[in-house]
N, C-alpha and C positions, 0 to 999 in steps of 0.2 A: 198548867204544865202540859197534860196529856192532850189539851188542844194543839199545842206547838208541835207535839210529836205526830200526831195523827195528821194535821195540817202538812208537816215537811214530808211524810211518807207519801201522802197522796200527790204532792207536788213532784216528788222522784218517779214515782210510777207514770204519772202522767207524761213527764219529760222522756222516760225510755219508750213509752208506748208510741208517742209522736215520732220519735227517733226511728223506731222499726218501721213506722207507717211509710217513712221517706226513704229508707235505705233498704233496698232489696236483697243486698249480699248478705248483711247482717241478719236480716230477717229470715231468710232461708238456712243458713247457717244454724241458726239457734231453733228452727224448726226440725232440722236434721237430727240434731242432738237431743231433742225433747222425747221424753217417753210419751207423751201425749200428744200426737201428730193429729192436727185438726185443720181441714182447710177453710174454717170458718174465720182464720185468722187473717182476713184480706187487708189490705191497706185502708181502705174506707172505714171499717169498723175498728181497726187500731187508732186511726186519727179521730174518730168520735169519742171512743174511750178516754184517750189521750186529752182530749179538750176537756170532756166531761170532769176527768180526775183532776185537771189543774183549775178549772173554775170551783169545784168542790174544795179543794186544798186552800186555795185563795178566799173563799168565803169563810172557811173556818178560822184561818189566821186572821182575817180582817174583821171578823164578828165581834161586835161591841166598839169599835171604832168609829162605825158608820152612823151610831144611834146615839 
């Protein structure tokens, strides 16, 4: 059960990060309202983190089906 919860959370986080990487207006609005303002949240970093979260979430959900 925990496997599905963690995998689903990672898929959602990955999708949001990829959305923020491609949508400049949403990213700027979110960063302005954030108490922790960082210039390190550039699109390539968000895209890489989003892809990583999607792969990890998919791997957790499919673990055991492929073996």
